[in-house]
VOGU-3710 file (C-alpha; in Angstrom, 3 decimals, decimal comma):
1> xxxxxxxxxx> 8,556/-5,549/-4,402  7,212/-4,456/-7,727  7,970/-4,331/-11,380  8,084/-0,766/-12,653  5,067/0,826/-14,324  4,922/4,286/-15,939  2,493/6,327/-17,968  2,999/9,701/-19,623  0,488/12,286/-18,417  -0,628/15,652/-19,763
11> xxxxxxxxxx> 2,331/17,369/-18,118  4,762/14,996/-19,871  5,902/13,520/-16,578  6,320/9,750/-16,924  3,710/7,900/-14,886  4,651/4,678/-13,180  1,742/2,764/-14,707  3,434/1,941/-18,034  7,189/1,374/-17,420  6,483/-2,224/-16,392
21> xxxxxxxxxx> 4,835/-3,215/-19,667  7,441/-1,285/-21,686  10,347/-3,097/-20,056  8,547/-6,400/-20,458  7,764/-6,082/-24,172  11,061/-4,776/-25,425  14,494/-3,875/-24,141  14,540/-0,087/-23,953  17,819/1,657/-24,477  19,258/3,183/-21,335
31> xxxxxxxxxx> 19,310/6,556/-23,073  15,548/6,329/-23,646  14,906/5,555/-19,993  17,170/8,371/-18,855  15,361/10,804/-21,123  11,951/9,636/-19,909  12,837/10,061/-16,263  14,284/13,545/-16,823  11,059/14,954/-18,264  9,689/15,287/-14,740
41> xxxxxxxxxx> 7,970/18,603/-14,113  9,784/20,813/-11,588  7,495/22,099/-8,852  8,227/25,210/-6,812  9,457/24,680/-3,267  6,890/25,477/-0,577  6,792/24,792/3,146  8,188/21,364/4,025  5,823/20,725/6,909  2,034/20,546/6,751
51> xxxxxxxxxx> -0,420/19,876/9,541  -3,048/17,165/9,164  -6,445/17,785/10,727  -7,821/15,426/13,348  -9,440/12,293/12,009  -12,699/12,904/10,149  -15,418/10,296/10,168  -15,672/8,406/6,882  -18,330/6,096/5,531  -16,167/3,055/6,188
61> xxxxxxxxxx> -13,576/1,888/8,683  -10,773/3,948/7,102  -9,384/7,428/7,603  -6,926/9,483/5,613  -3,934/10,382/7,741  -2,562/12,626/5,030  -3,521/14,029/1,607  -0,517/14,866/-0,560  -0,835/18,212/-2,315  1,536/17,473/-5,186
71> xxxxxxxxxx> 3,816/20,369/-4,221  6,653/20,432/-1,699  5,219/17,552/0,296  5,346/15,045/-2,560  2,996/13,290/-4,945  2,153/9,766/-6,101  3,367/7,638/-3,184  4,019/4,054/-4,220  6,131/2,835/-1,325  5,060/0,814/1,645
81> xxxxxxxxxx> 5,394/2,538/4,994  7,845/1,722/7,755  7,563/2,420/11,492  10,350/4,011/13,501  9,904/5,358/17,047  6,136/5,604/16,571  6,382/7,596/13,334  5,670/6,499/9,771  8,167/6,954/6,926  7,823/6,521/3,175
91> xxxxxxxxxx> 8,713/7,915/-0,243  6,826/9,589/-3,082  7,645/9,147/-6,753  7,089/12,829/-7,615  6,572/16,193/-5,917  9,046/18,046/-3,754  11,375/19,640/-6,297  9,563/17,550/-8,892  11,578/14,367/-8,503  10,163/12,740/-5,391
101> xxxxxxxxxx> 10,539/12,951/-1,636  11,165/11,090/1,587  8,479/11,926/4,162  7,731/11,388/7,837  4,330/11,359/9,554  4,267/12,143/13,275  1,181/11,862/15,548  0,180/15,300/16,844  -1,401/13,996/20,062  -4,930/15,046/19,053
111> xxxxxxxxxx> -5,781/12,271/16,625  -4,097/13,928/13,640  -0,689/13,664/12,044  2,008/16,139/11,013  3,698/15,486/7,665  7,320/16,544/7,186  9,275/16,329/3,959  12,654/15,233/5,250  14,293/15,123/1,811  13,472/16,303/-1,717
121> xxxxxxxxxx> 15,467/14,733/-4,522  17,396/16,540/-7,262  18,992/19,137/-5,009  22,314/18,592/-6,785  23,236/19,332/-10,392  21,943/16,720/-12,849  20,137/15,043/-9,921  23,403/13,535/-8,693  21,611/12,811/-5,398  19,011/10,657/-7,182
131> xxxxxxxxxx> 15,510/11,136/-8,543  12,113/9,458/-8,495  12,222/6,744/-5,814  10,059/4,017/-7,327  8,163/1,697/-4,956  11,123/2,426/-2,686  10,222/1,532/0,866  12,780/2,564/3,490  15,032/0,450/5,704  16,375/1,601/9,099
141> xxxxxxxxxx> 19,545/0,460/10,797  19,882/0,287/14,574  21,381/3,806/14,696  18,276/5,339/13,101  19,803/5,909/9,659  17,501/5,068/6,780  18,291/3,603/3,380  16,481/3,482/0,049  16,798/3,577/-3,713  16,069/6,219/-6,334
151> xxxxxxxxxx> 15,238/5,002/-9,836  17,138/7,711/-11,736  19,796/10,334/-11,213  23,159/9,753/-9,610  26,569/10,356/-11,110  25,692/8,385/-14,253  21,936/8,896/-14,505  21,108/5,262/-13,745  19,897/5,644/-10,162  21,362/5,467/-6,659
161> xxxxxxxxxx> 21,316/3,798/-3,286  21,053/6,537/-0,677  21,323/6,969/3,076  19,628/9,637/5,193  21,144/10,448/8,598  19,375/12,484/11,269  21,213/15,036/13,397  19,025/17,088/15,776  16,069/16,885/13,415  18,007/17,672/10,237
171> xxxxxxxxxx> 18,313/14,864/7,709  21,377/14,694/5,454  21,521/12,542/2,325  24,577/10,561/1,211  24,795/8,606/-2,039  26,217/5,180/-1,199  26,320/3,971/-4,789  25,628/5,472/-8,226  24,743/2,833/-10,809  26,508/2,749/-14,174
181> xxxxxxxxxx> 24,294/0,239/-16,038  27,000/-2,338/-16,784  28,224/-4,248/-14,972  26,548/-3,036/-11,771  22,904/-2,541/-12,840  20,600/0,361/-13,665  17,333/1,846/-12,424  16,999/0,328/-8,923  13,530/0,045/-7,434  11,571/-1,316/-4,499
191> xxxxxxxxxx> 13,935/-0,333/-1,707  16,433/-2,497/0,155  16,715/-5,266/2,699  19,438/-5,396/5,357  20,917/-8,490/6,969  22,205/-8,814/10,527  25,724/-7,881/9,420  24,526/-4,555/7,969  24,856/-5,582/4,301  22,237/-4,171/1,934
201> xxxxxxxxxx> 20,522/-6,026/-0,905  18,361/-4,702/-3,694  17,348/-5,103/-7,302  17,787/-3,144/-10,510  15,375/-3,260/-13,417  18,094/-3,095/-16,068  21,843/-3,461/-16,559  24,028/-5,934/-14,724  26,650/-8,375/-15,922  24,287/-10,413/-18,097
211> xxxxxxxxxx> 22,010/-9,397/-20,967  21,052/-6,065/-19,443  17,669/-7,162/-18,107  18,441/-6,425/-14,466  20,155/-7,913/-11,464  20,224/-8,458/-7,708  23,011/-6,521/-6,019  24,737/-6,459/-2,644  26,303/-3,454/-0,887  28,942/-4,241/1,734
221> xxxxxxxxxx> 30,087/-1,558/4,229  33,725/-1,224/5,246  35,347/1,693/7,086  32,705/4,193/5,965  32,655/3,143/2,311  30,334/0,776/0,468  31,276/-1,766/-2,183  28,634/-2,953/-4,668  28,644/-6,279/-6,441  26,111/-8,140/-8,572
231> xxxxxxxxxx> 25,146/-11,462/-7,023  22,503/-12,542/-9,557  21,603/-11,569/-13,118  18,029/-12,040/-14,161  16,524/-11,985/-17,637  13,202/-10,265/-16,977  11,658/-7,578/-14,785  11,354/-8,630/-11,180  10,020/-7,725/-7,783  11,217/-7,162/-4,263
241> xxxxxxxxxx> 13,350/-9,377/-2,085  12,689/-11,270/1,137  15,254/-12,499/3,653  14,865/-15,980/5,060  16,864/-17,655/7,848  19,805/-19,853/6,915  22,378/-20,029/9,664  26,074/-19,323/10,020  26,656/-18,429/6,364  23,967/-15,744/6,259
251> xxxxxxxxxx> 20,434/-15,476/4,949  18,573/-16,937/2,006  17,169/-14,298/-0,345  13,844/-14,934/-2,084  12,637/-12,959/-5,074  10,438/-13,093/-8,147  11,013/-12,588/-11,835  8,206/-11,982/-14,290  7,448/-15,708/-14,338  9,387/-17,399/-11,514
261> xxxxxxxxxx> 10,070/-17,470/-7,798  13,797/-17,894/-7,143  16,163/-18,369/-4,237  19,704/-17,102/-3,644  21,806/-18,985/-1,089  25,207/-17,742/0,132  28,212/-20,043/0,326  30,990/-20,007/2,898  33,274/-18,430/0,271  30,973/-15,462/-0,193
271> xxxxxxxxxx> 29,481/-16,429/-3,549  25,763/-17,001/-4,153  23,987/-20,008/-5,626  20,698/-19,393/-7,441  17,826/-21,812/-7,915  14,326/-21,461/-9,327  11,750/-22,670/-6,825  8,712/-22,377/-9,074  7,936/-21,390/-12,650  4,469/-20,123/-13,571
281> xxxxxxxxxx> 3,131/-21,817/-16,696  1,202/-19,428/-18,977  -0,991/-22,309/-20,098  -2,075/-22,897/-16,488  -2,514/-19,266/-15,431  -6,142/-19,851/-14,404  -5,068/-22,325/-11,731  -1,588/-20,962/-10,900  -1,756/-17,195/-11,409  0,577/-15,179/-13,618
291> xxxxxxxxxx> 3,055/-12,306/-13,240  4,097/-12,462/-9,569  4,427/-9,093/-7,826  5,354/-7,809/-4,380  7,788/-9,189/-1,849  7,274/-12,754/-0,697  6,191/-13,513/2,876  7,823/-16,385/4,757  6,074/-18,200/7,610  7,703/-20,012/10,536
301> xxxxxxxxxx> 7,331/-23,375/8,777  9,316/-22,192/5,761  6,373/-21,757/3,399  6,352/-18,797/1,005  3,326/-16,653/0,184  2,896/-14,131/-2,588  0,600/-12,453/-5,087  0,269/-12,294/-8,852  -1,337/-9,391/-10,689  -2,875/-11,610/-13,369
311> xxxxxxxxxx> -4,147/-15,143/-13,783  -6,554/-16,961/-11,529  -10,194/-17,769/-12,159  -10,990/-14,241/-13,351  -7,532/-13,232/-14,655  -7,426/-10,543/-11,947  -4,602/-12,011/-9,875  -4,230/-14,497/-7,046  -2,691/-15,153/-3,648  -0,578/-18,308/-3,650
321> xxxxxxxxxx> 1,459/-20,465/-1,283  4,655/-22,359/-2,079  5,447/-25,351/0,135  8,843/-27,109/0,113  9,095/-30,897/-0,050  11,903/-33,093/1,275  12,908/-33,746/-2,315  13,691/-30,070/-2,736  10,741/-29,400/-5,022  8,181/-26,742/-4,194
331> xxxxxxxxxx> 4,426/-27,139/-4,644  2,124/-24,203/-5,382  -1,359/-23,901/-3,872  -3,703/-21,207/-5,130  -5,317/-19,723/-2,016  -7,593/-17,123/-3,607  -8,542/-15,717/-7,026  -9,447/-12,023/-7,205  -12,153/-10,507/-9,375  -15,774/-11,473/-9,808
341> xxxxxxxxxx> -18,411/-10,593/-7,240  -18,641/-11,066/-3,501  -21,579/-10,975/-1,109  -21,223/-7,224/-0,608  -20,247/-6,212/-4,129  -17,310/-6,594/-6,498  -14,120/-8,121/-5,174  -10,775/-6,461/-5,363  -8,766/-6,967/-8,546  -5,098/-6,812/-9,533
351> xxxxxxxxxx> -3,034/-6,949/-6,335  0,264/-5,113/-6,765  1,897/-5,093/-3,327  2,907/-7,865/-0,996  0,835/-9,400/1,792  1,042/-9,568/5,588  -0,403/-11,970/8,173  -1,934/-11,461/11,593  -1,562/-13,862/14,519  -4,619/-15,842/13,354
361> xxxxxxxxxx> -3,090/-16,392/9,880  -5,506/-14,042/8,172  -3,984/-12,351/5,123  -4,129/-8,598/4,422  -3,225/-6,598/1,349  -4,357/-4,103/-1,271  -5,609/-4,299/-4,836  -5,086/-1,396/-7,195  -8,439/-2,000/-8,945  -11,817/-3,533/-8,219
371> xxxxxxxxxx> -14,142/-2,900/-5,318  -17,507/-1,188/-5,510  -16,005/2,004/-6,978  -13,289/0,415/-9,126  -10,553/2,434/-7,381  -9,020/-0,451/-5,443  -9,445/-2,077/-2,058  -7,932/-3,061/1,239  -8,863/-6,698/1,745  -8,685/-9,436/4,340
381> xxxxxxxxxx> -8,500/-13,102/3,390  -10,012/-14,907/6,361  -8,100/-18,090/7,140  -9,925/-21,434/6,958  -11,357/-22,671/10,260  -13,207/-25,817/11,224  -14,946/-27,343/8,226  -14,071/-24,360/6,031  -11,251/-25,253/3,668  -10,803/-22,037/1,683
391> xxxxxxxxxx> -9,779/-18,470/2,360  -12,677/-16,016/2,046  -12,230/-12,404/0,980  -13,652/-9,585/3,090  -13,348/-6,038/1,789  -12,198/-3,651/4,518  -11,986/-0,498/2,364  -13,522/0,298/-1,019  -11,587/3,317/-2,280  -13,726/5,838/-4,142
401> xxxxxxxxxx> -11,158/8,433/-5,207  -11,979/10,991/-2,537  -10,236/8,831/0,063  -7,539/7,586/-2,283  -7,249/5,384/-5,349  -4,899/2,777/-6,810  -3,035/1,498/-3,759  0,137/-0,174/-5,021  1,984/-0,911/-1,805  1,898/-3,539/0,892
411> xxxxxxxxxx> 0,366/-2,735/4,268  1,982/-2,425/7,678  0,217/-3,302/10,935  0,624/-1,764/14,380  0,501/-3,626/17,692  -3,258/-3,031/17,959  -3,999/-4,543/14,552  -4,636/-1,299/12,638  -3,450/-1,275/9,024  -1,537/1,544/7,299
421> xxxxxxxxxx> -0,727/2,120/3,646  -0,509/4,565/0,751  -2,547/5,194/-2,385  -0,843/6,290/-5,581  -3,708/8,582/-6,606  -6,904/10,128/-5,263  -7,434/12,174/-2,144  -8,268/15,856/-1,796  -5,627/16,959/-4,307  -5,595/13,810/-6,496
431> xxxxxxxxxx> -1,937/13,324/-5,544  -2,267/10,284/-3,280  -2,832/9,612/0,396  -1,618/7,867/3,520  -4,467/5,967/5,187  -5,283/3,911/8,242  -7,904/1,157/8,332  -9,333/-1,292/10,835  -10,137/-4,865/9,871  -11,756/-5,561/13,231
441> xxxxxxxxxx> -14,186/-2,680/13,644  -17,302/-3,377/15,691  -20,300/-4,218/13,512  -23,202/-1,832/14,083  -26,953/-2,201/13,650  -29,311/0,760/13,689  -33,068/0,832/14,282  -35,422/3,798/14,269  -38,824/4,792/15,637  -40,896/7,969/15,733
451> xxxxxxxxxx> -43,506/9,418/18,061  -46,272/10,097/17,426  -46,953/8,162/14,234  -49,258/9,030/12,636  -49,037/12,728/13,441  -50,946/15,807/12,306  -49,653/18,788/10,411  -47,668/21,162/12,682  -47,320/18,617/15,469  -43,878/17,967/16,909
461> xxxxxxxxxx> -42,566/14,530/15,924  -39,493/12,986/17,532  -37,414/10,513/15,545  -35,173/8,150/17,501  -32,288/6,010/16,235  -30,671/3,337/18,413  -27,335/1,749/17,542  -26,239/-1,603/18,902  -22,830/-3,147/18,236  -21,188/-6,554/18,109
471> xxxxxxxxxx> -19,008/-5,622/21,094  -21,832/-4,238/23,220  -20,149/-0,827/23,421  -21,948/1,968/21,514  -20,129/4,382/19,193  -18,683/7,534/20,800  -21,017/10,293/21,978  -21,242/13,223/19,603  -21,170/11,263/16,335  -23,840/12,092/13,793
481> xxxxxxxxxx> -26,870/10,106/12,666  -28,803/11,269/9,595  -32,560/10,915/9,394  -32,992/10,799/5,632  -34,983/13,777/4,247  -35,647/15,037/7,796  -32,599/16,134/9,804  -29,649/15,082/11,954  -29,215/13,823/15,479  -26,197/13,409/17,770
491> xxxxxxxxxx> -25,390/10,140/19,524  -25,547/9,938/23,307  -25,080/6,446/24,764  -25,895/4,947/21,373  -29,127/6,912/20,885  -29,757/9,910/18,606  -32,971/11,946/18,324  -34,323/14,720/16,131  -37,581/16,622/16,688  -39,398/18,686/14,072
501> xxxxxxxxxx> -42,786/20,372/13,469  -42,151/20,951/9,779  -43,350/17,731/8,223  -45,618/18,116/5,216  -48,972/16,392/4,988  -48,638/12,912/3,493  -46,104/10,142/3,994  -42,381/10,611/4,545  -40,209/7,627/3,562  -37,069/7,872/5,701
511> xxxxxxxxxx> -34,257/5,853/7,282  -31,607/6,377/9,952  -28,050/6,351/8,594  -24,804/6,062/10,590  -21,627/6,673/8,591  -19,374/4,818/11,000  -15,764/5,563/11,887  -12,520/3,623/12,003  -13,754/1,522/14,950  -17,436/1,117/14,014
521> xxxxxxxxxx> -18,892/-0,038/10,720  -21,523/2,093/8,939  -25,148/0,963/9,038  -28,615/1,985/7,881  -31,999/1,112/9,300  -34,802/-0,392/7,265  -36,903/2,206/5,468  -39,468/3,802/7,796  -42,776/5,483/6,900  -43,961/8,516/8,862
531> xxxx> -47,593/9,469/8,192  -48,688/13,107/8,584  -52,425/13,861/8,497  -53,998/17,217/7,763
//
């Protein structure tokens, strides 16, 4: 799904923002990587379960479902989320005992969510159970067991594949494989994919049977044990994997290296054949993109879609499509270039997670930078219709730090079209968030009047704000409307009023402001002048 990034902070804990560039520029020794990962700050164990308050209104169609505190509940989530039985699951890179967590979010029935830390890594000596899951989304089997990867730890210090099994609400971790660098790989990231036969596939950022630059591996279950084998060596950092249909022999696996999109096809004898579908040319990065990231998305026609974190018209990344031809060649089409400015402010920049589609072929994802506050975005690329021939970006969320910052994961969508994801940073405790957003919130328009106008000093003046919406249904009763410089009113059937006798002589320049909620966009009336005579 991602190439690794880390950055050393004031507490000497490696940050994920710089490992990617380090691995790309030079081949680090495995001892150096092991040392870096083991400088993680240990945090005292607190309560494993925290209650999230009911949804607060926010000045855009997004709410924070959970703010990580950086203690026992985890810190710096980089994984995508996964649904299971109506609950959300994910991992954090840090927090817990200091080496990352697996968490669950459960709706509390009142609009809020309960967060539970179901596992904290490094409970065993020398972190034999794993440490620091890195971009590691989780995979469930049909018995409710979940699987993931931890970047470090294990019997040899090179990371693990783990399983968590639930028995009456208690989760137990088992290490399915401890990596040894060569020949089986080192420092796995991005989680796992599972085929219909229950085999697991993943990637490691280093080690393998080749030149030590990483590999794709397979884990095969048999009688309660798992056997790991390398099915592809790759000579640069790479991203997550995607399963595609094939037939009787299994599934095609798609993945990306630092500069290519590749395909692995199984044979009837159990071996795998690799082929490069597309190579990004650095000289053509403005029209092709550069440095693909995130898992690929496959449509029903067999086309592949993905993102790059660089290249494009503004060198801020692109969304691209790869289309197969009968000849076997694949053609790339650049669908959208990030960066620059949009109608409502700066576009998103530097996508880092994968993308998802809705039923109308609109594309959704996150950027870890850009937006009006520079802290990243949730975006929609609206599919071409009619005479329109290009995707158009619409910003759904502009992160400002208080509600999260630097989202690095792909989104997941529920059956009602709401989007869920994580931010690596920001939030109440600056330790990351889980958020929900709505790409299809009703558009609101607010108008205001006052009576009487003009008025005289000491006379009661009533200000009235009326909200209309694109759906014809007003926002919920009880939501607040601010009358700038004057006071606040509460909505009833789309109308809010505020009456005061305390206006000073002169002119009051005001406006009605509605902050919106997850289902209704914010809006502000035109400026309004109230005249008060002596």
